[in-house]
TITI-941027 format. One record per atom (N, C-alpha, C): x, y, z. Coordinates in steps of 0.05 Angstrom, whole numbers, plus 5000, padded with zeros to 4 digits. Example, Ala and Ser with C-alpha at 12.3 -4.5 7.8 and 13.67 -1.06 7.14 Angstrom:
526448865156 524649105156 526449345156 525749555142 527349795143 525850015157 
This chain:
333254259137 335254189156 336753939148 335553769132 336953529123 339453609107 339253829092 341553919077 343853999095 343254119117 345354199136 346753949147 345253749154 346353499164 348253379143 347353369118 348953249097 351453419091 351253679093 353653849089 355653809112 354653789137 356453749159 357953469156 356453269148 357653009144 359753009122 359153159100 360953189078 363553329087 363353539103 365653679113 367353499130 366053339147 367553149164 368952939147 367652849125 368852649107 371252769093 371153019085 373353149072 375753179091 375153269115 377253289135 378553019140 376952809142 377952539146 379852459123 379052519099 380652449075 383352609076 383252869082 385653029083 387652919104 386652839127 388352739148 389652479140 388052299129 389152039120 391252079098 390652259079 392552319057 395152439069 394852609089 397252739101 398952529116 397652349130 399152139145 400551959125 399151869105 400351689085 402651829070 402252079063 404352219049 406752269067 406352319093 408652349111 410252099113 408851869114 410251609114 411951579088 410651629066 412051599040 414451789038 414252029049 416552209049 418752109067 417952019091 419951929110 421451669100 420051499086 421251259075 422551309047 422651559039 423951659014 422651528989 420151478991 418651388967 417951638951 417151848965 416552108953 418852298960 419352488941 421552678945 420252958944 420853108965 419753388967 421053578947 423153488933 424253658912 422653648886 420853468884 419053458861 416853668866 416453848846 414554068850 411753988858 410653788845 407853708852 407653598880 409553428888 409653318915 409853538935 411653728930 412053958949 409554128951 408154178929 405754338930 403554198946 403153938941 401053788955 401753778985 404253728992 405153719020 404753989033 405454199020 405154469031 402154529035 400554459016 397654509018 396454359041 397054109044 396053949066 396954059093 399454139094 400454259119 399054509126 398554679107 397054929112 394254889121 392954679110 390254619118 390054489146 391854309152 391654149176 393254249200 395254419195 396854509218 395254669239 393254829231 391754959253 390254759271 389354539260 388054339277 390154189294 392354119282 394453969296 395754139318 396154389313 397554559333 395954579359 393254599356 391554619380 391654359396 391654129382 391753869395 394553829408 396653909394 399353869404 399854019431 398454239434 398654389460 397554229483 395554059477 394253899498 395653639504 396853519483 398153259486 400853289500 401653099516 404353099528 406453029507 408953109511 411053029492 411352729491 411552619467 411752329463 414352239451 416352409453 419052329443 419152299413 418152489399 418252479369 415852349356 414152229371 411752099360 409452309361 408352369338 406252569335 403552429335 402052459356 399452339359 397152539352 397852779343 395852969336 393952879314 394952759292 393152659271 391152449282 392152269299 390452069311 388252199328 389052389344 387152529361 384952679345 385852799323 383952949306 382052749292 383152519283 381452309271 379352209291 380152169315 378252079336 376152289340 376952549341 375052759344 373052779321 374052749296 372352749273 370352519274 371352289282 369552059283 367452089305 368252209328 366452269349 364252469340 365052669325 363052859315 361052719296 362052539279 360352389261 358252219277 359152099299 357451939316 355252119329 356152349339 354252529352 352252629331 353152699307 351252789287 349352569279 350352329275 348652109267 346552039288 347452049314 345551989335 343452209339 344052439330 342152659332 340952739305 340952559286 339952609259 337052689259 335552589279 332652649280 332252949284 334153089297 333953379299 334053509272 335653399254 335953519227 333653439209 332553209213 330353119196 327653199206 327553299231 324953409241 323053199250 323952959258 322152749267 321452799296 
């Protein structure tokens, strides 16, 4: 069961990394540091959007309109962190103590 705990924590770490990368990349694109006409940038951006948009779309349905401010990534980050806390506090279930 310890392996299951470590796998779940790894998945949450990867999701956390993807969200942070997506947020930073969106800022760099909006400030015109990165250009979507560059093939590598466009591929990475498209891949991150395909991975994260299913999570964001569910959260956006619940959040009220904020006038162009997208709080979905922040809400998902809070959710991921909450899951990490829940898993860490219940680690004894996975370790069998």
